[in-house]
PAFIZA-25599 format. One record per residue (C-alpha): residue number from 0; x, y, z. Coordinates in Angstrom, 2 decimals, m for minus. Example, Ala and Ser with C-alpha at 12.3 -4.5 7.8 and 13.67 -1.06 7.14 Angstrom:
ATOM   k      xx      yy      zz
ATOM   0   12.30   m4.50    7.80
ATOM   1   13.67   m1.06    7.14
//
This chain:
ATOM   k      xx      yy      zz
ATOM   0   54.59  380.24  278.93
ATOM   1   51.96  383.23  278.30
ATOM   2   49.50  382.73  281.27
ATOM   3   45.93  382.09  280.09
ATOM   4   42.73  381.75  282.33
ATOM   5   39.34  381.84  281.88
ATOM   6   35.68  381.31  283.94
ATOM   7   33.17  379.97  282.19
ATOM   8   29.62  380.25  283.13
ATOM   9   26.88  378.65  282.33
ATOM  10   23.96  380.95  281.83
ATOM  11   20.99  378.44  283.30
ATOM  12   20.32  380.82  286.21
ATOM  13   21.15  383.12  289.30
ATOM  14   24.96  384.59  288.77
ATOM  15   26.52  382.55  291.78
ATOM  16   28.62  383.91  294.66
ATOM  17   30.31  380.51  293.74
ATOM  18   31.21  381.80  290.09
ATOM  19   32.24  385.18  291.48
ATOM  20   35.03  383.60  293.75
ATOM  21   36.44  380.95  291.07
ATOM  22   36.89  384.14  288.26
ATOM  23   38.41  386.40  290.90
ATOM  24   41.33  383.42  291.16
ATOM  25   41.92  383.37  287.97
ATOM  26   41.46  386.46  287.45
ATOM  27   44.44  387.31  290.07
ATOM  28   46.70  384.82  289.33
ATOM  29   46.79  385.49  285.13
ATOM  30   47.51  389.58  286.61
ATOM  31   50.14  388.64  288.75
ATOM  32   51.87  386.16  286.31
ATOM  33   51.53  389.42  283.39
ATOM  34   48.89  387.49  281.65
ATOM  35   45.69  387.52  280.05
ATOM  36   41.75  386.56  281.72
ATOM  37   39.26  384.93  279.23
ATOM  38   35.80  385.13  279.76
ATOM  39   33.79  382.20  277.87
ATOM  40   29.72  381.38  278.12
ATOM  41   28.68  377.40  278.04
ATOM  42   25.49  377.78  276.68
ATOM  43   25.26  374.33  274.98
ATOM  44   22.82  373.51  277.53
ATOM  45   19.41  374.82  275.29
ATOM  46   17.00  373.78  277.35
ATOM  47   17.90  375.68  280.49
ATOM  48   20.34  378.44  279.15
ATOM  49   18.70  382.01  278.53
ATOM  50   20.12  385.08  277.38
ATOM  51   18.78  387.22  280.18
ATOM  52   20.74  384.75  282.30
ATOM  53   23.70  385.28  280.79
ATOM  54   23.44  389.39  280.77
ATOM  55   22.31  388.60  284.64
ATOM  56   26.00  386.82  285.32
ATOM  57   27.99  389.45  282.57
ATOM  58   26.53  392.40  285.06
ATOM  59   27.26  390.73  288.47
ATOM  60   30.91  390.21  287.58
ATOM  61   31.01  393.67  286.19
ATOM  62   29.37  395.22  289.59
ATOM  63   32.07  392.93  291.94
ATOM  64   35.47  394.28  289.50
ATOM  65   36.12  391.50  287.90
ATOM  66   37.57  392.14  284.39
ATOM  67   38.23  389.80  281.42
ATOM  68   40.84  391.09  278.49
ATOM  69   38.62  388.61  276.28
ATOM  70   34.93  387.75  275.74
ATOM  71   31.74  387.48  274.02
ATOM  72   30.81  391.31  275.03
ATOM  73   34.41  393.09  273.72
ATOM  74   35.27  389.82  271.34
ATOM  75   38.86  388.98  270.91
ATOM  76   41.16  387.02  268.39
ATOM  77   40.60  383.74  269.27
ATOM  78   36.02  383.62  269.61
ATOM  79   33.40  383.55  268.95
ATOM  80   33.14  382.73  273.19
ATOM  81   29.87  381.41  273.10
ATOM  82   29.87  377.34  272.82
ATOM  83   26.47  377.76  271.22
ATOM  84   28.42  379.80  268.18
ATOM  85   31.16  376.88  267.84
ATOM  86   29.42  374.15  267.40
ATOM  87   31.08  373.22  263.81
ATOM  88   34.41  373.45  265.67
ATOM  89   32.95  370.60  267.77
ATOM  90   31.15  368.46  265.13
ATOM  91   34.93  368.37  263.79
ATOM  92   36.88  367.74  266.34
ATOM  93   34.40  364.47  267.02
ATOM  94   34.39  363.29  263.87
ATOM  95   38.54  363.38  264.20
ATOM  96   38.39  361.12  267.06
ATOM  97   35.71  358.91  265.28
ATOM  98   38.07  358.75  262.57
ATOM  99   40.90  357.79  264.57
ATOM 100   38.55  354.86  266.53
ATOM 101   38.97  356.77  270.02
ATOM 102   35.35  357.64  270.00
ATOM 103   32.04  355.91  268.66
ATOM 104   28.66  356.52  267.77
ATOM 105   26.29  354.96  270.15
ATOM 106   22.35  353.83  268.97
ATOM 107   21.48  353.10  272.43
ATOM 108   18.00  354.18  273.71
ATOM 109   17.29  355.95  276.72
ATOM 110   15.05  353.25  277.61
ATOM 111   18.08  350.49  276.74
ATOM 112   20.08  353.16  279.16
ATOM 113   17.50  353.28  281.73
ATOM 114   16.86  349.46  282.13
ATOM 115   20.75  349.16  282.40
ATOM 116   21.18  351.65  284.66
ATOM 117   18.46  349.53  286.90
ATOM 118   20.09  346.39  286.39
ATOM 119   23.23  348.14  287.74
ATOM 120   21.90  349.39  290.40
ATOM 121   20.28  346.52  291.71
ATOM 122   22.95  344.04  291.17
ATOM 123   25.10  346.25  292.72
ATOM 124   27.25  346.70  289.93
ATOM 125   29.51  350.14  289.04
ATOM 126   26.97  352.57  287.19
ATOM 127   28.24  353.69  283.39
ATOM 128   27.65  352.54  279.84
ATOM 129   28.11  348.81  278.67
ATOM 130   30.27  349.49  276.01
ATOM 131   27.36  347.59  273.79
ATOM 132   27.65  349.95  270.18
ATOM 133   31.48  350.61  270.81
ATOM 134   31.95  346.76  268.89
ATOM 135   29.41  347.61  266.02
ATOM 136   31.38  347.28  262.81
ATOM 137   31.65  349.72  260.40
ATOM 138   29.25  348.23  257.80
ATOM 139   26.71  348.24  260.44
ATOM 140   27.38  351.44  261.75
ATOM 141   26.82  352.73  258.20
ATOM 142   23.42  351.06  257.71
ATOM 143   22.38  352.37  260.87
ATOM 144   23.22  355.82  259.89
ATOM 145   21.12  354.88  256.43
ATOM 146   18.20  353.91  257.96
ATOM 147   18.73  357.53  260.17
ATOM 148   18.86  355.63  263.88
ATOM 149   19.49  358.90  265.79
ATOM 150   22.81  358.15  268.13
ATOM 151   25.10  360.02  270.33
ATOM 152   29.43  359.85  270.23
ATOM 153   30.76  358.35  273.03
ATOM 154   34.62  358.61  273.64
ATOM 155   36.40  355.00  274.39
ATOM 156   37.78  355.15  278.09
ATOM 157   40.68  352.85  279.23
ATOM 158   39.31  349.88  281.29
ATOM 159   41.85  349.31  283.78
ATOM 160   45.01  351.21  285.59
ATOM 161   45.25  354.51  286.84
ATOM 162   45.16  358.11  285.68
ATOM 163   47.68  359.58  287.71
ATOM 164   47.40  364.16  286.97
ATOM 165   49.09  366.71  289.17
ATOM 166   47.60  369.12  290.90
ATOM 167   48.47  372.81  292.14
ATOM 168   47.34  372.34  295.35
ATOM 169   46.53  368.99  295.66
ATOM 170   49.93  367.31  293.96
ATOM 171   49.71  363.80  292.31
ATOM 172   46.03  362.60  291.91
ATOM 173   45.27  358.86  291.26
ATOM 174   42.06  357.99  289.37
ATOM 175   41.60  354.48  288.44
ATOM 176   39.67  354.24  284.97
ATOM 177   37.86  351.51  286.10
ATOM 178   35.18  354.74  287.70
ATOM 179   35.58  356.66  284.52
ATOM 180   32.36  356.05  282.02
ATOM 181   32.80  356.44  278.56
ATOM 182   31.17  359.59  278.19
ATOM 183   28.88  361.41  275.22
ATOM 184   30.67  363.95  273.29
ATOM 185   28.52  364.78  271.21
ATOM 186   24.31  364.76  271.87
ATOM 187   21.72  363.38  269.46
ATOM 188   20.85  367.12  268.70
ATOM 189   24.77  367.46  267.49
ATOM 190   25.52  369.88  270.40
ATOM 191   28.20  369.00  272.77
ATOM 192   28.82  368.23  276.24
ATOM 193   30.37  369.99  278.48
ATOM 194   33.54  367.76  278.51
ATOM 195   34.14  368.30  274.41
ATOM 196   33.37  372.07  274.36
ATOM 197   35.86  372.29  277.68
ATOM 198   38.84  370.76  276.44
ATOM 199   38.19  372.00  272.74
ATOM 200   37.61  375.48  273.92
ATOM 201   40.73  375.33  276.50
ATOM 202   43.42  374.33  273.74
ATOM 203   41.93  376.64  271.08
ATOM 204   41.94  379.42  273.20
ATOM 205   45.41  379.02  274.72
ATOM 206   44.29  378.10  278.22
ATOM 207   47.63  377.34  280.53
ATOM 208   45.73  376.82  283.71
ATOM 209   42.80  375.43  284.75
ATOM 210   41.85  376.60  287.54
ATOM 211   38.10  375.60  288.76
ATOM 212   36.10  373.69  291.56
ATOM 213   37.23  370.69  293.08
ATOM 214   33.91  369.04  291.81
ATOM 215   35.63  368.70  288.38
ATOM 216   38.78  366.56  289.97
ATOM 217   36.67  363.56  289.32
ATOM 218   36.54  364.80  285.18
ATOM 219   39.86  365.77  285.07
ATOM 220   40.43  361.58  283.46
ATOM 221   37.96  362.26  280.74
ATOM 222   40.02  365.84  279.83
ATOM 223   43.66  364.41  280.05
ATOM 224   42.23  361.53  277.58
ATOM 225   40.98  364.19  275.23
ATOM 226   44.16  366.11  275.28
ATOM 227   46.08  363.08  274.29
ATOM 228   43.59  362.05  271.75
ATOM 229   43.80  365.22  270.13
ATOM 230   48.16  365.17  270.81
ATOM 231   47.85  368.29  272.45
ATOM 232   49.75  369.82  275.17
ATOM 233   47.84  369.54  278.89
ATOM 234   47.13  372.20  280.74
ATOM 235   48.01  373.24  284.56
ATOM 236   45.45  371.87  286.96
ATOM 237   44.20  373.12  290.25
ATOM 238   41.03  372.43  291.82
ATOM 239   39.95  374.89  294.36
ATOM 240   38.12  373.81  297.37
ATOM 241   34.47  374.31  297.30
ATOM 242   32.63  377.39  298.76
ATOM 243   30.58  376.17  302.23
ATOM 244   27.98  377.53  304.82
ATOM 245   28.91  378.01  308.38
ATOM 246   27.10  374.94  308.65
ATOM 247   30.43  373.13  306.75
ATOM 248   27.81  372.02  303.55
ATOM 249   27.57  373.10  300.33
ATOM 250   26.81  376.40  300.02
ATOM 251   23.35  376.72  299.40
ATOM 252   20.31  379.85  298.83
ATOM 253   18.26  377.63  300.97
ATOM 254   20.93  378.26  303.83
ATOM 255   22.63  381.44  302.50
ATOM 256   22.01  383.81  299.56
ATOM 257   24.10  382.69  296.79
ATOM 258   23.16  385.04  294.31
ATOM 259   25.82  387.99  293.23
ATOM 260   22.93  390.61  292.79
ATOM 261   20.93  389.76  295.68
ATOM 262   24.13  391.11  297.18
ATOM 263   24.30  394.30  295.11
ATOM 264   20.81  395.02  295.85
ATOM 265   21.09  394.94  299.47
ATOM 266   23.62  397.43  299.49
ATOM 267   26.92  395.95  299.83
ATOM 268   29.82  397.62  298.24
ATOM 269   31.90  395.67  295.37
ATOM 270   35.10  396.27  297.18
ATOM 271   34.14  394.70  300.31
ATOM 272   33.06  391.76  298.43
ATOM 273   35.77  391.29  296.41
ATOM 274   37.53  391.48  299.60
ATOM 275   35.50  388.64  301.17
ATOM 276   35.75  386.53  298.26
ATOM 277   39.24  386.79  298.45
ATOM 278   39.26  385.41  301.80
ATOM 279   37.61  382.02  300.79
ATOM 280   40.35  379.77  301.68
ATOM 281   43.41  382.45  301.19
ATOM 282   44.63  384.67  302.89
ATOM 283   47.55  387.79  303.04
ATOM 284   50.91  387.17  303.98
ATOM 285   50.47  389.64  307.03
ATOM 286   46.88  387.74  307.61
ATOM 287   45.21  391.00  307.76
ATOM 288   41.62  390.74  306.75
ATOM 289   40.50  393.81  305.14
ATOM 290   43.07  394.15  302.04
ATOM 291   42.87  396.16  298.56
ATOM 292   42.22  394.03  294.96
ATOM 293   45.59  395.30  294.07
ATOM 294   47.14  393.76  297.10
ATOM 295   45.78  391.01  296.03
ATOM 296   47.30  390.82  293.00
ATOM 297   50.58  391.98  294.23
ATOM 298   50.44  389.22  296.98
ATOM 299   48.95  386.57  294.93
ATOM 300   50.61  383.30  295.33
ATOM 301   47.90  379.82  295.27
ATOM 302   50.11  377.57  297.01
ATOM 303   48.74  379.73  300.49
ATOM 304   45.11  378.31  299.21
ATOM 305   43.71  376.11  302.29
ATOM 306   42.12  373.03  301.06
ATOM 307   39.41  373.47  304.08
ATOM 308   36.12  374.18  302.70
ATOM 309   36.37  378.09  302.77
ATOM 310   33.07  379.62  305.28
ATOM 311   30.99  381.62  303.19
ATOM 312   29.93  383.76  306.35
ATOM 313   27.13  386.06  305.81
ATOM 314   27.42  387.79  309.31
ATOM 315   31.50  387.88  309.20
ATOM 316   30.77  389.49  305.01
ATOM 317   28.46  391.88  306.63
ATOM 318   30.89  393.06  309.56
ATOM 319   33.75  393.45  306.30
ATOM 320   31.22  395.46  304.37
ATOM 321   31.31  397.97  307.35
ATOM 322   34.77  397.99  308.48
ATOM 323   35.11  399.21  304.27
ATOM 324   31.78  401.53  304.62
ATOM 325   34.06  403.50  308.23
ATOM 326   37.42  403.19  306.80
ATOM 327   37.21  403.95  302.80
ATOM 328   34.25  406.22  302.06
ATOM 329   34.14  409.83  303.04
ATOM 330   31.04  411.19  303.86
ATOM 331   30.31  412.65  300.15
ATOM 332   31.48  409.48  298.87
ATOM 333   28.92  407.44  301.47
ATOM 334   26.16  410.12  300.22
ATOM 335   27.11  409.04  296.22
ATOM 336   26.84  405.52  296.80
ATOM 337   23.54  405.54  298.72
ATOM 338   22.46  408.17  295.57
ATOM 339   24.01  405.54  292.96
ATOM 340   22.49  402.65  295.42
ATOM 341   18.35  403.23  295.65
ATOM 342   18.01  407.03  295.98
ATOM 343   18.51  407.75  292.10
ATOM 344   15.93  409.10  290.00
ATOM 345   15.62  405.82  287.67
ATOM 346   14.76  403.80  290.99
ATOM 347   12.70  406.69  292.69
ATOM 348   10.72  407.03  289.26
ATOM 349    9.89  403.14  289.59
ATOM 350    8.12  403.65  293.13
ATOM 351    7.13  407.32  293.28
ATOM 352    3.71  406.36  290.27
ATOM 353    2.46  403.85  292.78
ATOM 354    2.97  405.56  296.03
ATOM 355    1.36  408.80  294.81
ATOM 356   m1.62  407.39  295.18
ATOM 357   m1.23  406.38  299.20
ATOM 358    0.92  409.77  299.77
ATOM 359   m1.00  412.74  301.46
ATOM 360    2.34  414.02  302.90
ATOM 361    5.59  413.21  301.76
ATOM 362    6.69  412.02  305.07
ATOM 363    4.28  408.87  303.80
ATOM 364    7.40  408.11  301.43
ATOM 365    9.05  406.24  304.29
ATOM 366    6.14  403.92  305.32
ATOM 367    5.27  402.84  302.13
ATOM 368    8.51  402.11  300.59
ATOM 369   10.81  401.67  303.32
ATOM 370   10.80  397.90  302.68
ATOM 371   12.46  398.32  299.04
ATOM 372   15.90  399.95  300.46
ATOM 373   15.58  397.80  303.05
ATOM 374   17.46  393.52  303.65
ATOM 375   15.97  391.06  305.59
ATOM 376   12.74  393.11  307.01
ATOM 377   12.61  392.86  310.62
ATOM 378    9.55  390.81  310.77
ATOM 379    8.02  388.26  313.46
ATOM 380    6.71  384.92  313.20
ATOM 381    3.35  387.25  314.99
ATOM 382    3.15  388.98  311.74
ATOM 383    3.09  386.27  309.41
ATOM 384    0.52  384.32  311.50
ATOM 385   m1.90  387.00  311.80
ATOM 386   m4.54  385.26  310.11
ATOM 387   m6.86  382.51  310.01
ATOM 388   m4.28  380.01  308.75
ATOM 389   m1.75  377.19  310.25
ATOM 390    1.51  377.69  309.77
ATOM 391    1.83  374.74  307.73
ATOM 392   m0.74  376.03  305.70
ATOM 393    1.49  379.32  305.22
ATOM 394    4.73  377.74  304.56
ATOM 395    2.89  376.20  301.46
ATOM 396    1.86  379.12  300.15
ATOM 397    5.09  380.76  300.63
ATOM 398    7.48  377.71  299.81
ATOM 399    5.15  376.89  296.63
ATOM 400    5.01  380.78  295.25
ATOM 401    8.99  380.57  296.17
ATOM 402    9.18  377.45  293.67
ATOM 403    6.94  379.11  291.33
ATOM 404    9.08  382.37  290.98
ATOM 405   12.02  380.53  291.05
ATOM 406   11.42  379.56  287.26
ATOM 407   10.49  382.73  286.02
ATOM 408   12.74  383.73  282.92
ATOM 409   11.58  387.36  282.74
ATOM 410   11.48  389.29  286.22
ATOM 411    7.72  391.83  285.10
ATOM 412    4.93  392.83  287.13
ATOM 413    2.51  390.78  284.50
ATOM 414    4.88  387.72  284.89
ATOM 415    4.18  387.80  288.73
ATOM 416    0.93  388.46  289.21
ATOM 417    0.05  385.86  286.19
ATOM 418    2.36  383.22  288.10
ATOM 419    1.13  384.00  291.69
ATOM 420   m2.89  384.11  290.59
ATOM 421   m2.91  381.17  288.34
ATOM 422   m0.50  379.67  291.69
ATOM 423   m3.87  380.48  293.76
ATOM 424   m6.27  378.85  291.61
ATOM 425   m4.90  375.57  291.20
ATOM 426   m4.55  375.84  295.05
ATOM 427   m8.09  376.86  295.07
ATOM 428   m7.91  380.09  297.03
ATOM 429   m9.04  383.23  296.46
ATOM 430   m6.17  385.86  295.22
ATOM 431   m6.51  388.06  298.04
ATOM 432   m6.44  385.28  300.77
ATOM 433   m3.78  383.88  299.20
ATOM 434   m1.21  386.87  298.78
ATOM 435   m1.69  387.61  302.54
ATOM 436    1.41  385.68  303.88
ATOM 437    3.40  387.05  300.78
ATOM 438    2.16  390.73  301.43
ATOM 439    4.53  390.46  305.09
ATOM 440    6.81  388.69  303.88
ATOM 441    7.97  391.20  301.03
ATOM 442    6.49  394.53  302.12
ATOM 443    6.29  393.53  306.07
ATOM 444    2.77  395.46  306.14
ATOM 445   m0.58  394.60  304.78
ATOM 446   m0.91  398.00  303.72
ATOM 447    1.73  398.57  301.55
ATOM 448    2.10  399.10  297.33
ATOM 449    1.23  396.15  295.72
ATOM 450    3.24  393.06  296.52
ATOM 451    3.31  392.59  293.27
ATOM 452    4.69  395.98  292.24
ATOM 453    6.96  395.68  295.35
ATOM 454    8.84  391.96  294.02
ATOM 455    9.29  393.86  290.66
ATOM 456   10.85  396.62  291.95
ATOM 457   12.57  394.35  294.40
ATOM 458   13.57  392.45  291.94
ATOM 459   14.08  388.62  292.42
ATOM 460   17.25  387.78  294.17
ATOM 461   16.07  389.90  297.07
ATOM 462   12.11  388.90  296.44
ATOM 463   13.43  385.14  296.43
ATOM 464   15.51  385.58  299.61
ATOM 465   12.33  387.47  301.93
ATOM 466   10.44  384.40  301.25
ATOM 467   12.84  381.97  302.34
ATOM 468   13.19  383.99  305.59
ATOM 469    9.88  383.82  306.25
ATOM 470    9.70  380.08  305.81
ATOM 471   12.82  379.89  308.10
ATOM 472   11.11  382.64  310.74
ATOM 473    7.40  380.51  310.71
ATOM 474    9.67  377.19  311.89
ATOM 475   11.24  376.21  308.30
ATOM 476   11.01  372.66  306.42
ATOM 477   12.44  369.38  307.48
ATOM 478   13.48  367.09  304.99
ATOM 479   10.55  364.81  305.37
ATOM 480    8.75  367.61  304.96
ATOM 481    9.87  368.94  302.11
ATOM 482    9.50  366.37  300.01
ATOM 483    6.03  365.92  301.43
ATOM 484    5.45  369.36  299.79
ATOM 485    7.06  368.57  296.63
ATOM 486    4.86  365.94  296.16
ATOM 487    1.95  367.92  296.62
ATOM 488    3.12  370.67  294.53
ATOM 489    4.31  368.60  291.83
ATOM 490    0.44  367.14  291.86
ATOM 491   m1.00  370.68  290.83
ATOM 492    0.53  370.68  287.74
//
């Protein structure tokens, strides 16, 4: 058997370190077995997917050193490698299931489904579709189609008994069919859901091993059923443990920067980052902490993956990065890396026109631009509270700004300015007053170059991370406080 693995990111946000972690394990497993590693883009969520997000994901994976044999950027024999370009393939396969009476058209309105869910919650019943449209006669279905009634396509699912399957890490897993909903396969707009596209693509692309996060375990029965309906061989499943924060909660950007590009912008070595992700739940046979990628490929064995949630610890990563700098880079190489990272001509030319207006000597450059080549700034709580605003008011400004900026699709000065100016207006604050805490959070000073220009140069990952850092520095937001903020924030629109 030729081993073929894949990573299938959804271009709906930042390139997450969890994506890098799953991609690494898929690539290493394929290389260890002499196989191929494929990248495809799961962009069927039309409302949230964006070309910009796809570009950032591919950029981040390339920076890490993740290399694929086939993908949307390099092609291959089994493309297209974007799901949005494969819609006709999915529709053809759905029609096969409908003809075989393994799927059905569901005409239930969103209102009817909302009422059904509310009733199930009230009466403490299992949540899920009740099968109303699964018993419609062929003539009734045809009449509704003639009347142009909107519909989705759902799959038939057994009502009882267990679905038993093997997992490379977890052994035999049993999930009762009574817990599995009649999954929507094709949405009203004719696009597939993740579950249909995932199975069809994995089969047509010859994926032999599905190595993914453990959050997909409960969806595996739906996928197995689809393989059986189509009469296809079922791939080998392996569900890796999810990355965790040091407090063992699921890794989230509220507690740890999760964007791969944040670590690139902060000056981490991609080799060290790859090394650290390789240690997430896995270890070398000799238990050494620092190892090269080639060492991991040579020694890789999935059975050495621990099912305990691997902890993504920023302090540990930073320590390991320091080891790589000291042990792997000569002075000349370090100089080259620093120049490539932040002291390159393109980066300087973005900043110098802004700094020149304030410079009197070359030595002024450090004070004006030091924050552009820094990590988390050495600011104090007193720096943020040095205005006539209370800590609650400052947190409100920073949190609202963070939420608005996280939604920006285009990260340019004009978009940042329009977003923050619009927010200051709905909060009935003068822009200059509104920006005061942002100046401190982003630049560390109230006398630097424009905070808008600084955020544009820093990029979304570092800018948003600094806002979160400032919020935590003041005291953070409790769960109760967050709900209050969310309520008042939603009222602004």
